[in-house]
Kinemage of the C-alpha trace (Angstrom):
@kinemage 1
@onewidth
@group {chain A} dominant
@subgroup {mainchain}
@vectorlist {calphas} color= white
{ca met a 1} P 16.511 187.799 175.988
{ca ser a 2} L 17.533 188.239 179.673
{ca ile a 3} L 15.559 185.656 181.621
{ca leu a 4} L 15.513 186.718 185.291
{ca asp a 5} L 16.620 184.116 188.062
{ca ser a 6} L 14.986 183.246 190.913
{ca ala a 7} L 16.453 182.817 194.740
{ca val a 8} L 13.042 182.101 196.145
{ca asp a 9} L 13.148 179.108 198.424
{ca pro a 10} L 9.628 177.967 199.484
{ca ala a 11} L 11.043 175.829 202.447
{ca ala a 12} L 12.694 178.829 204.068
{ca pro a 13} L 11.235 179.970 207.423
{ca gly a 14} L 10.746 183.617 206.209
{ca tyr a 15} L 9.098 182.351 203.299
{ca ala a 16} L 6.727 180.478 205.372
{ca ala a 17} L 6.007 183.705 207.712
{ca asn a 18} L 5.470 186.040 204.818
{ca arg a 19} L 2.931 183.486 203.311
{ca ser a 20} L 1.157 182.962 206.514
{ca ala a 21} L 0.898 186.841 207.233
{ca leu a 22} L -0.402 187.581 203.469
{ca leu a 23} L -3.013 184.446 203.770
{ca glu a 24} L -4.314 186.286 206.790
{ca arg a 25} L -4.825 189.671 204.932
{ca leu a 26} L -6.337 187.771 202.001
{ca ala a 27} L -8.718 186.034 204.461
{ca glu a 28} L -9.849 189.579 205.529
{ca leu a 29} L -10.242 190.539 201.806
{ca asp a 30} L -12.537 187.416 201.245
{ca ala a 31} L -14.901 188.541 203.905
{ca ala a 32} L -15.027 192.025 202.907
{ca leu a 33} L -15.691 190.836 199.403
{ca asp a 34} L -18.543 188.314 200.690
{ca gln a 35} L -20.004 191.493 202.581
{ca ala a 36} L -20.066 193.349 199.237
{ca arg a 37} L -21.497 190.319 196.998
{ca ala a 38} L -24.498 189.908 199.920
{ca gly a 39} L -25.864 193.273 198.775
{ca gly a 40} L -28.512 194.339 201.050
{ca gly a 41} L -28.565 191.097 202.894
{ca glu a 42} L -30.985 187.845 202.398
{ca lys a 43} L -34.009 189.600 203.078
{ca tyr a 44} L -33.802 192.109 200.516
{ca val a 45} L -32.093 189.793 197.948
{ca ser a 46} L -34.865 187.199 198.457
{ca arg a 47} L -37.840 190.019 198.020
{ca his a 48} L -35.719 190.968 194.739
{ca his a 49} L -35.686 187.470 193.180
{ca gly a 50} L -39.364 187.167 194.273
{ca arg a 51} L -40.299 190.169 191.869
{ca gly a 52} L -38.930 187.920 189.255
{ca lys a 53} L -35.552 190.596 189.067
{ca leu a 54} L -32.048 189.849 188.672
{ca leu a 55} L -29.118 191.050 191.076
{ca pro a 56} L -26.707 193.344 189.714
{ca arg a 57} L -23.880 190.844 189.138
{ca glu a 58} L -26.633 188.532 187.481
{ca arg a 59} L -27.315 191.007 185.149
{ca ile a 60} L -23.603 191.449 184.179
{ca glu a 61} L -23.099 188.025 183.893
{ca leu a 62} L -25.669 187.665 181.222
{ca leu a 63} L -24.454 191.016 179.762
{ca val a 64} L -20.765 189.892 178.957
{ca asp a 65} L -19.622 187.450 176.428
{ca ala a 66} L -19.665 183.886 177.626
{ca asp a 67} L -16.362 182.601 179.457
{ca ser a 68} L -15.109 186.259 179.330
{ca pro a 69} L -13.425 187.861 182.453
{ca phe a 70} L -14.886 190.824 184.404
{ca leu a 71} L -12.398 192.773 186.107
{ca glu a 72} L -14.668 194.137 189.175
{ca leu a 73} L -13.509 197.760 190.425
{ca ser a 74} L -13.409 199.072 194.008
{ca pro a 75} L -15.518 196.072 195.073
{ca val a 76} L -15.068 197.125 198.663
{ca ala a 77} L -15.906 200.772 198.331
{ca ala a 78} L -17.119 202.184 201.781
{ca tyr a 79} L -15.533 199.718 203.962
{ca gly a 80} L -15.106 201.194 207.449
{ca thr a 81} L -17.795 203.772 206.630
{ca asp a 82} L -21.365 203.869 208.025
{ca phe a 83} L -22.628 202.631 204.494
{ca pro a 84} L -22.684 199.063 203.360
{ca val a 85} L -19.392 197.556 201.769
{ca gly a 86} L -19.823 197.767 197.993
{ca ala a 87} L -21.394 201.053 198.116
{ca ser a 88} L -24.675 199.898 196.395
{ca val a 89} L -23.157 199.633 192.788
{ca val a 90} L -20.860 197.226 191.138
{ca thr a 91} L -18.392 198.785 188.487
{ca gly a 92} L -15.928 196.978 186.300
{ca ile a 93} L -14.499 196.106 182.634
{ca gly a 94} L -16.063 193.528 180.680
{ca val a 95} L -16.018 192.037 177.180
{ca val a 96} L -19.753 192.545 175.359
{ca glu a 97} L -19.671 191.420 171.785
{ca gly a 98} L -15.868 191.454 171.516
{ca val a 99} L -15.830 195.052 172.953
{ca glu a 100} L -14.253 196.146 176.215
{ca cys a 101} L -16.806 198.147 177.982
{ca leu a 102} L -16.906 199.870 181.397
{ca ile a 103} L -20.097 198.499 183.104
{ca val a 104} L -21.938 200.310 186.088
{ca ala a 105} L -24.751 198.423 187.735
{ca asn a 106} L -27.025 199.820 190.468
{ca asp a 107} L -27.784 197.270 193.512
{ca pro a 108} L -31.471 197.852 194.392
{ca thr a 109} L -30.947 195.349 197.470
{ca val a 110} L -29.012 198.271 199.203
{ca arg a 111} L -31.664 201.026 199.980
{ca gly a 112} L -33.104 200.718 196.672
{ca gly a 113} L -29.982 201.414 194.895
{ca ala a 114} L -29.874 204.895 196.259
{ca val a 115} L -26.945 207.113 195.629
{ca asn a 116} L -24.769 207.707 198.618
{ca pro a 117} L -21.492 209.763 198.807
{ca trp a 118} L -19.250 206.442 198.286
{ca ser a 119} L -21.552 205.075 195.627
{ca leu a 120} L -21.403 208.653 193.835
{ca ala a 121} L -17.479 208.520 194.228
{ca lys a 122} L -17.285 204.984 192.762
{ca thr a 123} L -19.678 206.153 189.658
{ca arg a 124} L -17.512 208.856 188.947
{ca arg a 125} L -14.146 207.013 188.919
{ca ala a 126} L -15.710 204.437 186.471
{ca gly a 127} L -16.448 207.480 184.305
{ca glu a 128} L -12.889 208.593 184.673
{ca ile a 129} L -11.661 205.167 183.378
{ca ala a 130} L -14.127 204.997 180.428
{ca leu a 131} L -12.764 208.512 179.353
{ca ala a 132} L -9.284 207.923 179.948
{ca asn a 133} L -9.346 204.432 178.260
{ca arg a 134} L -11.854 205.009 175.425
{ca leu a 135} L -14.194 202.277 176.718
{ca pro a 136} L -17.694 202.670 175.898
{ca met a 137} L -19.948 202.610 178.916
{ca ile a 138} L -23.057 200.560 179.632
{ca asn a 139} L -25.278 201.630 182.785
{ca leu a 140} L -27.530 199.084 184.224
{ca val a 141} L -29.758 201.124 185.775
{ca glu a 142} L -32.341 200.757 189.309
{ca ser a 143} L -31.980 203.559 191.405
{ca ala a 144} L -34.131 205.187 193.938
{ca gly a 145} L -32.042 208.283 193.372
{ca ala a 146} L -30.316 210.417 196.045
{ca asp a 147} L -29.830 209.105 199.402
{ca leu a 148} L -31.757 211.931 200.919
{ca pro a 149} L -30.019 212.080 204.566
{ca thr a 150} L -26.441 212.550 202.774
{ca gln a 151} L -27.848 214.987 199.933
{ca ala a 152} L -25.716 217.879 201.089
{ca glu a 153} L -22.598 215.626 200.383
{ca ile a 154} L -23.914 214.372 196.846
{ca phe a 155} L -26.103 216.897 195.449
{ca ile a 156} L -23.280 219.440 193.986
{ca pro a 157} L -20.848 216.705 192.984
{ca gly a 158} L -23.164 214.510 191.692
{ca gly a 159} L -23.956 216.542 188.679
{ca arg a 160} L -20.521 215.546 187.247
{ca val a 161} L -21.895 212.073 186.609
{ca phe a 162} L -24.607 213.720 184.062
{ca arg a 163} L -21.824 216.134 182.483
{ca asp a 164} L -19.332 212.869 182.620
{ca leu a 165} L -21.774 211.220 180.243
{ca thr a 166} L -22.062 213.842 177.957
{ca arg a 167} L -18.556 214.020 177.678
{ca leu a 168} L -18.060 210.732 176.720
{ca ser a 169} L -20.556 211.141 173.999
{ca ala a 170} L -18.915 214.107 172.803
{ca ala a 171} L -15.373 212.431 172.859
{ca gly a 172} L -16.845 209.622 170.460
{ca ile a 173} L -17.056 207.128 173.346
{ca pro a 174} L -20.641 205.361 173.192
{ca thr a 175} L -23.061 205.226 176.225
{ca val a 176} L -25.992 202.762 176.783
{ca ser a 177} L -28.346 202.544 179.385
{ca val a 178} L -30.938 199.744 180.371
{ca val a 179} L -33.426 200.668 182.901
{ca phe a 180} L -34.363 197.654 185.078
{ca gly a 181} L -36.754 199.311 187.564
{ca asn a 182} L -36.745 202.980 189.072
{ca ala a 183} L -34.816 205.754 187.654
{ca thr a 184} L -35.986 208.730 189.688
{ca ala a 185} L -35.071 212.522 190.124
{ca gly a 186} L -31.253 212.867 189.183
{ca gly a 187} L -31.262 209.114 188.362
{ca ala a 188} L -33.495 210.033 185.446
{ca tyr a 189} L -30.703 211.993 183.820
{ca val a 190} L -28.593 208.888 183.480
{ca pro a 191} L -30.826 207.361 180.776
{ca gly a 192} L -31.486 210.837 179.524
{ca met a 193} L -27.625 211.693 178.565
{ca ser a 194} L -27.078 208.429 177.198
{ca asp a 195} L -26.675 207.334 173.414
{ca his a 196} L -28.747 204.438 173.349
{ca val a 197} L -31.596 203.681 175.856
{ca ile a 198} L -33.610 200.538 176.749
{ca met a 199} L -36.484 200.283 178.965
{ca ile a 200} L -38.347 197.089 180.120
{ca arg a 201} L -42.118 197.163 179.796
{ca asp a 202} L -44.091 197.234 182.754
{ca arg a 203} L -40.740 197.469 184.844
{ca ser a 204} L -39.211 200.800 184.004
{ca gln a 205} L -40.121 203.892 185.700
{ca val a 206} L -38.184 207.163 184.733
{ca tyr a 207} L -39.288 210.364 185.985
{ca leu a 208} L -38.139 213.826 187.385
{ca ala a 209} L -40.673 213.089 190.280
{ca gly a 210} L -42.709 210.633 191.176
{ca pro a 211} L -46.662 210.933 191.658
{ca pro a 212} L -46.652 211.858 195.302
{ca leu a 213} L -44.218 214.753 194.432
{ca val a 214} L -46.165 215.799 191.452
{ca lys a 215} L -49.335 216.034 193.511
{ca met a 216} L -47.562 218.053 196.110
{ca ala a 217} L -45.934 220.250 193.686
{ca thr a 218} L -48.693 220.889 191.009
{ca gly a 219} L -51.871 219.404 192.553
{ca glu a 220} L -51.754 216.786 189.567
{ca val a 221} L -52.932 213.378 190.322
{ca thr a 222} L -51.219 210.772 188.066
{ca asp a 223} L -49.942 207.138 188.243
{ca asp a 224} L -46.257 205.662 187.671
{ca glu a 225} L -47.028 204.266 183.917
{ca ser a 226} L -48.662 207.404 182.548
{ca leu a 227} L -45.755 209.657 184.327
{ca gly a 228} L -42.780 207.737 183.532
{ca gly a 229} L -43.441 204.088 182.135
{ca ala a 230} L -41.639 202.432 179.675
{ca ala a 231} L -44.362 202.062 177.134
{ca met a 232} L -44.872 205.780 177.476
{ca his a 233} L -41.072 206.746 176.832
{ca ala a 234} L -41.167 204.394 173.856
{ca ala a 235} L -44.158 205.782 172.147
{ca thr a 236} L -44.614 209.296 173.420
{ca ser a 237} L -41.868 210.917 174.821
{ca gly a 238} L -39.350 209.376 172.592
{ca leu a 239} L -36.812 208.704 175.791
{ca ala a 240} L -36.677 204.987 175.446
{ca asp a 241} L -34.726 203.693 172.014
{ca tyr a 242} L -35.883 200.118 172.484
{ca leu a 243} L -38.741 198.617 174.584
{ca ala a 244} L -38.025 195.075 176.018
{ca ala a 245} L -40.338 192.446 176.941
{ca asp a 246} L -38.099 191.392 180.233
{ca glu a 247} L -34.949 191.959 181.969
{ca ser a 248} L -33.342 189.176 179.649
{ca asp a 249} L -34.456 190.962 176.299
{ca gly a 250} L -33.497 194.359 177.712
{ca ile a 251} L -29.766 192.645 177.969
{ca arg a 252} L -30.028 191.246 174.807
{ca leu a 253} L -30.651 194.869 173.352
{ca ala a 254} L -27.756 195.992 175.124
{ca arg a 255} L -25.543 193.615 173.426
{ca gln a 256} L -27.266 194.251 170.197
{ca cys a 257} L -26.433 198.162 170.464
{ca val a 258} L -22.904 197.384 171.432
{ca arg a 259} L -22.835 194.965 168.390
{ca arg a 260} L -23.835 197.932 166.133
{ca leu a 261} L -21.277 200.345 167.171
{ca asn a 262} L -18.586 199.253 164.849
{ca trp a 263} L -16.150 199.670 167.596
{ca arg a 264} L -12.174 199.565 166.932
{ca lys a 265} L -9.468 199.832 169.060
{ca his a 266} L -7.057 202.550 168.521
{ca gly a 267} L -4.094 201.327 170.079
{ca pro a 268} L -1.371 198.888 168.801
{ca ser a 269} L -2.176 195.095 169.090
{ca pro a 270} L 0.001 192.819 171.415
{ca arg a 271} L 3.266 192.397 170.065
{ca thr a 272} L 3.071 188.522 170.784
{ca ala a 273} L -0.345 186.608 169.885
{ca thr a 274} L 0.671 183.805 172.222
{ca pro a 275} L 2.874 185.079 174.950
{ca gln a 276} L 4.890 182.967 177.060
{ca pro a 277} L 3.889 182.544 180.625
{ca pro a 278} L 6.279 183.349 183.550
{ca lys a 279} L 8.702 180.673 184.066
{ca tyr a 280} L 7.759 180.690 187.872
{ca asp a 281} L 4.966 179.811 189.964
{ca pro a 282} L 2.675 182.773 190.868
{ca glu a 283} L 1.850 181.262 193.977
{ca glu a 284} L 5.181 181.826 195.362
{ca leu a 285} L 4.420 185.694 195.208
{ca leu a 286} L 2.580 184.838 198.547
{ca gly a 287} L 5.778 184.389 200.242
{ca ile a 288} L 8.001 187.070 198.801
{ca thr a 289} L 6.868 190.098 199.979
{ca ser a 290} L 8.106 190.588 203.734
{ca ala a 291} L 5.450 190.420 206.566
{ca asp a 292} L 7.781 193.198 208.202
{ca leu a 293} L 7.425 195.956 205.839
{ca lys a 294} L 10.676 197.024 207.427
{ca val a 295} L 12.361 194.235 205.430
{ca pro a 296} L 13.034 194.900 201.806
{ca phe a 297} L 12.542 192.272 199.303
{ca asp a 298} L 13.775 192.088 195.663
{ca pro a 299} L 11.064 193.298 193.150
{ca arg a 300} L 12.713 191.271 190.391
{ca glu a 301} L 11.183 187.952 192.156
{ca val a 302} L 7.666 189.700 191.447
{ca leu a 303} L 8.796 190.480 187.835
{ca ala a 304} L 9.791 187.050 187.150
{ca arg a 305} L 6.252 185.852 188.074
{ca ile a 306} L 4.237 188.459 186.108
{ca leu a 307} L 6.121 189.287 182.857
{ca asp a 308} L 6.094 187.008 179.636
{ca gly a 309} L 8.703 184.299 179.869
{ca ser a 310} L 10.141 186.160 182.917
{ca asp a 311} L 12.070 188.077 180.354
{ca phe a 312} L 13.208 191.453 181.787
{ca asp a 313} L 16.057 193.809 180.307
{ca glu a 314} L 17.007 196.012 183.173
{ca phe a 315} L 17.848 199.592 182.638
{ca lys a 316} L 20.864 200.826 184.422
{ca pro a 317} L 21.302 197.880 186.776
{ca ala a 318} L 24.401 199.247 188.631
{ca tyr a 319} L 23.175 202.838 188.857
{ca gly a 320} L 20.603 203.885 191.578
{ca asp a 321} L 20.195 200.256 192.631
{ca ala a 322} L 17.597 200.966 195.151
{ca leu a 323} L 15.054 201.354 191.890
{ca val a 324} L 14.677 198.669 189.417
{ca thr a 325} L 13.610 199.856 185.962
{ca gly a 326} L 13.852 197.974 182.626
{ca trp a 327} L 11.826 196.728 179.695
{ca gly a 328} L 9.484 193.539 179.345
{ca glu a 329} L 6.280 192.230 177.883
{ca leu a 330} L 3.030 191.289 179.723
{ca his a 331} L 0.619 189.268 178.074
{ca gly a 332} L 2.248 190.215 174.837
{ca tyr a 333} L 2.173 194.296 175.626
{ca pro a 334} L 5.558 196.005 175.907
{ca val a 335} L 6.054 197.711 179.222
{ca gly a 336} L 8.568 199.606 181.123
{ca val a 337} L 8.951 199.021 184.837
{ca leu a 338} L 9.910 200.996 187.714
{ca ala a 339} L 10.104 199.093 191.051
{ca asn a 340} L 11.274 200.061 194.578
{ca ala a 341} L 14.327 197.809 195.778
{ca arg a 342} L 15.184 198.839 198.854
{ca gly a 343} L 12.512 201.335 200.045
{ca val a 344} L 14.182 204.747 200.373
{ca leu a 345} L 14.866 206.594 197.210
{ca phe a 346} L 18.210 208.661 196.862
{ca ser a 347} L 19.109 211.295 194.400
{ca ala a 348} L 20.353 208.765 191.989
{ca glu a 349} L 17.264 206.742 191.946
{ca ala a 350} L 15.100 209.744 191.277
{ca gln a 351} L 17.466 210.943 188.327
{ca lys a 352} L 17.421 207.286 186.710
{ca ala a 353} L 13.680 207.195 187.092
{ca ala a 354} L 13.183 210.540 185.173
{ca gln a 355} L 15.514 209.562 182.492
{ca phe a 356} L 13.556 206.196 182.238
{ca ile a 357} L 10.189 207.702 182.151
{ca gln a 358} L 11.368 209.916 179.248
{ca leu a 359} L 12.573 207.131 177.135
{ca ala a 360} L 9.211 205.248 177.739
{ca asn a 361} L 7.348 208.490 176.364
{ca ala a 362} L 9.930 208.566 173.492
{ca ser a 363} L 8.980 204.902 172.382
{ca asp a 364} L 5.259 205.102 173.406
{ca thr a 365} L 5.471 202.303 175.944
{ca pro a 366} L 3.129 201.926 178.966
{ca leu a 367} L 4.704 202.028 182.302
{ca ile a 368} L 3.832 199.846 185.445
{ca phe a 369} L 4.897 201.372 188.838
{ca leu a 370} L 5.574 198.576 191.525
{ca gln a 371} L 5.586 200.365 194.998
{ca asn a 372} L 7.477 199.698 198.153
{ca thr a 373} L 8.980 202.905 199.434
{ca thr a 374} L 9.459 204.935 202.578
{ca gly a 375} L 10.060 207.772 200.477
{ca tyr a 376} L 12.815 210.009 199.683
{ca met a 377} L 16.123 209.928 201.772
{ca val a 378} L 16.105 212.553 204.578
{ca gly a 379} L 19.160 214.100 206.496
{ca thr a 380} L 21.554 216.725 206.479
{ca glu a 381} L 23.874 215.175 203.799
{ca tyr a 382} L 21.066 214.275 201.532
{ca glu a 383} L 19.607 217.733 201.500
{ca gln a 384} L 22.968 219.213 200.620
{ca arg a 385} L 23.274 216.774 197.590
{ca gly a 386} L 20.017 218.198 196.327
{ca ile a 387} L 17.407 215.413 197.375
{ca ile a 388} L 14.546 218.001 196.785
{ca lys a 389} L 15.543 218.769 193.441
{ca his a 390} L 16.132 215.401 192.543
{ca gly a 391} L 12.887 214.314 193.901
{ca ala a 392} L 11.160 216.983 191.940
{ca leu a 393} L 12.718 216.006 188.979
{ca met a 394} L 11.188 212.246 188.973
{ca ile a 395} L 7.903 213.668 189.973
{ca asn a 396} L 7.888 216.321 187.287
{ca ala a 397} L 8.509 213.323 184.825
{ca val a 398} L 5.640 211.298 186.521
{ca ser a 399} L 3.238 214.405 186.303
{ca asn a 400} L 3.706 215.129 182.582
{ca ser a 401} L 4.290 211.600 181.120
{ca thr a 402} L 1.435 210.826 178.886
{ca val a 403} L 1.730 207.442 178.429
{ca pro a 404} L -0.537 205.005 180.297
{ca his a 405} L 0.476 204.282 183.805
{ca leu a 406} L -0.575 201.418 186.000
{ca thr a 407} L 0.550 201.243 189.590
{ca val a 408} L 0.544 198.183 192.139
{ca asn a 409} L 1.171 199.082 195.604
{ca leu a 410} L 2.941 195.731 196.811
{ca gly a 411} L 4.046 196.926 200.429
{ca ala a 412} L 4.618 200.539 201.640
{ca ser a 413} L 3.891 203.517 199.967
{ca tyr a 414} L 4.628 206.509 202.179
{ca gly a 415} L 5.611 210.275 201.960
{ca ala a 416} L 6.669 212.054 198.542
{ca gly a 417} L 7.656 208.518 197.472
{ca asn a 418} L 3.979 207.719 196.720
{ca tyr a 419} L 4.051 210.717 194.515
{ca gly a 420} L 7.204 209.845 192.610
{ca met a 421} L 6.089 205.928 192.221
{ca cys a 422} L 2.677 207.377 190.597
{ca gly a 423} L 0.291 207.411 193.525
{ca arg a 424} L -3.463 208.185 193.111
{ca ala a 425} L -3.122 211.868 193.004
{ca tyr a 426} L -1.003 211.434 189.776
{ca glu a 427} L -3.688 209.707 187.807
{ca pro a 428} L -2.538 206.433 186.872
{ca arg a 429} L -4.764 204.714 184.739
{ca phe a 430} L -5.548 201.927 187.153
{ca leu a 431} L -4.079 201.407 190.660
{ca phe a 432} L -4.456 198.328 192.682
{ca thr a 433} L -3.035 197.214 196.096
{ca trp a 434} L -1.988 193.982 197.450
{ca pro a 435} L -3.620 192.909 200.922
{ca asn a 436} L -0.546 193.501 202.987
{ca ala a 437} L 0.201 197.009 201.792
{ca lys a 438} L -0.076 200.397 203.622
{ca ser a 439} L 0.285 203.835 202.365
{ca ala a 440} L 0.423 207.081 204.783
{ca val a 441} L 2.511 210.395 205.045
{ca met a 442} L 4.824 208.048 206.913
{ca gly a 443} L 5.138 204.961 209.168
{ca pro a 444} L 3.008 204.945 212.247
{ca ala a 445} L 5.873 204.958 214.813
{ca gln a 446} L 7.466 207.550 212.733
{ca leu a 447} L 4.516 209.909 212.954
{ca ala a 448} L 3.967 209.507 216.645
{ca gly a 449} L 7.661 210.046 217.374
{ca val a 450} L 7.428 213.282 215.392
{ca leu a 451} L 4.604 214.704 217.349
{ca ser a 452} L 6.287 213.619 220.695
{ca ile a 453} L 9.297 215.531 219.728
{ca val a 454} L 7.496 218.512 218.817
{ca ala a 455} L 5.215 218.361 221.973
{ca arg a 456} L 8.689 217.784 224.087
{ca gln a 457} L 10.253 220.833 222.492
{ca ala a 458} L 7.109 222.569 222.920
{ca ala a 459} L 7.038 222.244 226.691
{ca ala a 460} L 10.706 222.936 226.941
{ca ala a 461} L 10.238 226.292 225.256
{ca arg a 462} L 7.846 227.360 227.757
{ca gly a 463} L 9.783 225.878 230.647
{ca arg a 464} L 7.243 223.466 231.591
{ca ser a 465} L 7.899 219.682 232.719
{ca phe a 466} L 7.318 217.056 229.841
{ca asp a 467} L 4.510 214.444 231.188
{ca glu a 468} L 6.056 211.156 229.934
{ca glu a 469} L 3.055 209.032 231.030
{ca ser a 470} L 0.711 211.331 228.654
{ca asp a 471} L 3.127 211.213 225.820
{ca thr a 472} L 3.472 207.366 225.820
{ca ala a 473} L -0.493 206.949 225.778
{ca met a 474} L -0.454 209.556 222.937
{ca arg a 475} L 2.109 207.442 220.690
{ca met a 476} L 0.219 204.431 221.653
{ca met a 477} L -3.128 205.975 220.431
{ca val a 478} L -1.414 207.604 217.166
{ca glu a 479} L 0.216 204.525 216.142
{ca gln a 480} L -2.953 202.510 216.477
{ca gln a 481} L -4.929 205.137 214.610
{ca ile a 482} L -2.246 205.607 211.499
{ca glu a 483} L -1.785 201.600 211.550
{ca ser a 484} L -5.577 201.286 210.980
{ca gln a 485} L -5.825 204.089 208.485
{ca ser a 486} L -2.938 202.999 206.229
{ca gly a 487} L -4.385 199.510 205.647
{ca ala a 488} L -5.136 198.175 202.424
{ca leu a 489} L -8.947 197.902 202.956
{ca phe a 490} L -9.431 201.095 204.653
{ca leu a 491} L -7.825 202.856 201.639
{ca ser a 492} L -9.620 200.983 199.102
{ca gly a 493} L -13.024 201.649 201.260
{ca arg a 494} L -12.262 205.318 200.505
{ca leu a 495} L -11.328 204.413 196.738
{ca tyr a 496} L -7.836 205.411 196.826
{ca asp a 497} L -7.118 202.523 194.657
{ca asp a 498} L -9.110 200.571 192.059
{ca gly a 499} L -9.180 197.404 194.050
{ca val a 500} L -7.233 195.147 196.553
{ca ile a 501} L -6.078 191.937 194.749
{ca asp a 502} L -4.842 188.638 195.347
{ca pro a 503} L -0.768 188.821 194.351
{ca arg a 504} L -1.430 185.640 192.402
{ca asp a 505} L -3.762 187.454 190.172
{ca thr a 506} L -1.416 190.349 189.636
{ca arg a 507} L -0.746 189.342 186.095
{ca thr a 508} L -4.188 188.692 184.946
{ca val a 509} L -5.479 192.184 186.474
{ca leu a 510} L -2.615 193.973 184.793
{ca gly a 511} L -3.069 191.893 181.336
{ca leu a 512} L -6.620 193.036 181.430
{ca cys a 513} L -5.977 196.708 182.308
{ca leu a 514} L -3.528 196.738 179.377
{ca ser a 515} L -5.951 195.362 176.893
{ca ala a 516} L -8.426 198.137 178.073
{ca ile a 517} L -5.926 200.994 177.930
{ca his a 518} L -5.272 199.811 174.256
{ca ser a 519} L -8.747 200.722 173.347
{ca gly a 520} L -7.575 204.095 172.910
{ca pro a 521} L -4.084 205.615 171.703
{ca val a 522} L -0.892 205.016 173.358
{ca glu a 523} L 1.385 208.282 172.799
{ca gly a 524} L 4.289 209.616 174.727
{ca ala a 525} L 4.468 213.456 175.805
{ca asp a 526} L 6.196 215.594 173.221
{ca gly a 527} L 7.811 217.450 176.081
{ca phe a 528} L 8.253 218.165 179.980
{ca gly a 529} L 8.284 221.105 182.092
{ca val a 530} L 11.587 222.530 183.148
{ca phe a 531} L 13.895 220.087 185.023
{ca arg a 532} L 15.664 221.473 188.074
{ca met a 533} L 19.262 220.393 187.604
């Protein structure tokens, strides 16, 4: 065993400053989460409850096993946009009858649960997670269909939601829908393409077109119940497999469906049934990451607070030491870790990473990427040494690795370093962000400076004088823009991660994800593409 030592001193001034800065970011996160949980606001929540109906998170609470965790995904989707925070849908992973399931619940208090561009993106991401990790999918449906003012943005890509449901079924991954109210137009295809469908008497209404549109289109006069009521679909159309008496009964029937799936995981069980907790207090994670992202910190201090028993066998510790690589266990699951130690990635770090990723694939070991990088090193010396081909070597390895990847952005994730450390474009199974983290092409000051240099050179080439005052104003504007657009909440609002998390919850979140990942097989790549040497 190689137990990590810790040099963290909670009494140090730097620790206190780091903790204070992170607590400020956590307060901002809490405010955004409160917005999401408020749904459409007190007026619409009260109206919904007044009709004897449950809110989406209340439905989820009844659906999942008592006292079991629910890992909510993308909770602040649409943050910083014209749409309500949360994007009118709740998604996450919960345990139902002992089975980990991907759950999607429309929030009817937000514009009737209508699908907008961000709720569509959030729902599609949920489908990706279910397919990649072999998780049965449960839809808790109550939606007015498409948000008509934004139909141009959602009509074409929206069809993928229905396609993905059929692909889950084709892959042997069950889908269940419980319809609590309206499922109109395209929304009717969610139950229509699910394996198991539950409707609620006198509540569910599923039709391609409501009575007003039917009258306009065909001249027929009809009513909601005859056109798409639960009793009709249970007895006449056959769309409903089960007819529930009320919402609680509908949820009971959903649990019954999952219980009868005879579902088994395909991945290996945890190596240790009762893993040892880390030897250091996770509370100290608040003071480890630097308030100033230019100041590096030792990721081993993070590993000491998330790995089982703080046990970590480091790989190549003296070579390419700006990247920490090694083996450990997390909640009993073996993992390989790649963690940035000093921000910049050099050729040695890239070569070390590529070898380590190959080893993880040879042993079918999931990989955890802990990002805190400014990117690959630039400059004449490093270009001549081959930083491009070595960076490409690392990115090739990440791209073609088939073991599950989990990524957490702890601080900075800039430039191609984001790619080499398995950013969103490289499809990690899950990606989470700490509240202090940032991600962009480059840092705000660097980006503004590059634009300034280009403008100065252009003026010189044309023989014109350079306006220093305008340049200063431009740099300030660009820096402010990039600063705001690279923040954790902004990026999470656009679904570039699966959620912003409290650093103290990192071990728990990764443990839940590793358990979900092992619902499917865990297999390494048989081969890689050509490595440019």
